[in-house]
N, C-alpha and C positions, 0 to 999 in steps of 0.2 A: 843221538838225535839232537837237532838244534833246538835249544830252548829259548831262542830270541823272541821277544814279543813282536807282534805285527807292527811294521813300520809305516811311515807316511807314504802316500800314494805317488808323490812326485818322482822320487828316485826309481820307482818301479815302472814308470811310464815314459820318462824322458828318452830312454833308448828307442822306444817305439816311434816317437816323434822324430828322432834323429834319422832313423831308417827311412821314414816317410820323406823327410827333407832330401835325403840322398836320392831317393827314387824320383822326386820332382826334378832334381838337377840332371839326372841321367836322361829323363824324358825330354828335358829342354835341349840337351846337347845331342841326343841321338840322331835327329834328322840332319845335323850339320857334320857328322863324323862318319866317314866311309871306312869300312874295314873289309878285308878279304872275305869272300863268301864262306870259306871254311871256318871262319871265326865268329860269324854272326850268331849262331845258336849257342855255342859255348860261352860267348861274352854275355849274352842275355841271361843265361842261367847263373853265371858267376856273379854278375852285378846285382842280381835280385836275391839269390839264395844266401850268399855270404853275409850281407848286411842283415837279412832276416834272422839268420842263425845267431849272430853275435848280439843283435838287439834282444832276442828272447833270452839268451844266456845272461846278458847284463841285467835285464829286467827281473829275472828270477833270482838274482842275488838277494833280493829283498822280499820278505814275507809280507803278505797283505791279509787283512782280516777278510772273512767271508763276504761282508757287506761291500768292501772295497773291490774285491775280485769280481763280485757280481756287477759292480758299477763299471769296471773296465770292460767286462764282457758285454754289458748292455750298450755301452758307448760304441763298441765295435759293430754290434748287430745293427744299431741305429744308422751308423755310417753306411754299412753295406746295403741296408734296406733303401736308403735314399739313392744310392748309386744304381740299385736294381730298378728303381722307378724312373730315374732320369736317363739312365744309360751311361756306360763307362766310355770315356774318351781318354786320349793320351794326357790331356791336361788334368784329368781327375785321377790319374793312376796313384798319385801320392796319397790321396784319401782312401783309395782301395787298399793300398799297402798298410796304412795305419789301421783301417778297419779289421783286416785279416790278422794282423799282429796282435791287436787288442783282443780278438777272439781267442787266439792262441795263448796269450798271457792270462786272460781271465778264466777261460775254461780249463786250460792246463793246470793253473794254480788251484782252482777249486777242486779238481780231481786229485792232483798230486799231493796236496796238503792233507787229504783225508786218508792217504795210504798208510797202513799200519806197520809195514815192514818193507825194506828195500827189495827183498826177494819177490814181492808181489809184482814187480816190474816184468818179470818173465812171463807169467800168465797174461798180464795185460798186453804185452807185445804179441803173444800168440793170438789172442782174440782180435786185436787191432789188425794184425797182418791178415788174418783170415777174412775179416770184414772187407779189407781193401782188395784182396784177391777176388772175392765173390762180387764185389762192386764193379771190378774191371771186367771179369770174365762173363758174368751173367748179363744177358740182354736186358733184363729187367732191373739190373743193378743201378745204384745211385750214380756212379761215375758214368755209366753208359747214357743215362738220362741227361746228365749235366752236359756232356760233350755235344749232345744233339741240340742244345739250347745255348745260343750265344749270350743271351741275357743271364742265364743261370751261371754259365762258365765265368762271366765277368765278375761275379761276386764270390765264387767258390774256389778260385785258384789265383795265386799271386801273379800279378801282372808285371811284365818287364818290357822295356822299349826294345825295338829292333833297330840296331844302328844302321845308318844310311837310308832310313825311311821314316815315315810317320806312323808306321804300324806298331802294334803291341802284340806280345805273345803271352802265354800263361805257362808257368813253370812248376808250381808247387801247390798242392791242394790244402784246403782249410783243415782237413783231418790230419795231415802231416804236421801242420803247425801246432795243432792241439796236442798231438802225441809228443812232439818235441818239448812243448811247454810242460807236459806232465812229467817227463823224464827229468827235466831240469829242476822242476819243483821238488821231486823226490830226492834228487841229489843234494839240494840245499837242506832239505828237512833232516836228512840223515848224515850230513857232512861227508858226502861222497866227493872225491876229487873232481872239481868242476872241469878242469882242463881235460881230464880223461874222458869225461862225458861229452864235452863239446867235440873232441876228436872223434869219438865213436859216431856221433850224429853226422859229422862232416863226412866220414868214410862211408856211412850208410847212404847218404844222399849222393855222394860221388858214384858209388856202385850203381845206384838206381839210374842215374842219368847216363852213365857209360853203357849199361846194358840196353837202355832204351835206344841209344844211338846205334849200337851194334846190331840189335835185332829189328830196329825200325818199327817198334810198336811200344805202346805204353807199358811201363813196368810199375807194379804196385810198390811205391817207395817205402811203405810201412813194413814190408818184408825185409828189405835190406837194412833199414834203420833198426828194426828189432834184432836182427842177427848181429849187427855190429855192436849194439848196446849190450846185449847179454854176453857176448864173447869178450869184449874189451873191458867191461866193468863187472868183475866177478861177483860183487855184492848184489848186483841185480839178478844174478842167476841162482842165488842160494835161497831156495824156497824152504821155509820152515817145515820141520817134520810133520806138524799137525795139518799143514796145508797141502802136502804132497799128493795125497789121494785125490783131492778135488782138482789139483792142477793137472794130474795125469788124465782124469776123466775129461776135463775141459779140452785138453790138448788132443785127445783121441777124437772127440766130437768135431773139433776144428779140422783135424786132418781128414776126417771123413767128408766133411762139407767141401773142402778144397778138392778132394779126389773126384767127387761128383761133378763139381764145376769144371774141372779139367777134362773129364770124360765128355761132358756135354759140349765143351768148346772144340774138342778134337773131332767129335762126330759132326759138328756143324761145319 
């Protein structure tokens, strides 16, 4: 386990501002750059998700105190609240990106830094993936409600410019960013190879977007992220003996909830 003391806030937040600056540049260039229709969606995803992933990975190299993590989280929430009130435009996308990444860094760090064993990532992934599936499949789920509201979607999912137009699209939810932050925080806390963790997150995200494009429907990204993380990072899948019974019970309950949601979706 890393025994380093909590560091200054600047190195842990500069990558978030860098990603926001990159988003501002892409939003400024997008209307002036035409690309083939087949590349519009992949390019939007690539230029939003890759900077977000590397910004969170770089930000989580540094441990923050609880108070500073709360400050980063509060800063992100404040930005998103302001955007919710005034409305999101292409010119304000950089602030939205900064707000969501701050939420991912702050909330992910607060949770991840409290994890007592790297094997706790496995049950965390199971619970998060279950919540994501239920949110997407259930008509009363959070994701279903957010998609119905343009204002809510504008602050709950990472914005990306659409090249060749002044439009924006949304590619990655706030919950996905928080989960990524949690995993990266645990990796730093227990000296897990960061490169392997980043690769696992990248593969999980790639699988989610590829399946979404293939099936032409939303895919809960926390499912593919969770699978990639526990498969490619063995330490995250080694649940301590004393925790195995609780993990099995929680996983069984989650499987039951997902089965019911799938049955309802198929019936509908």
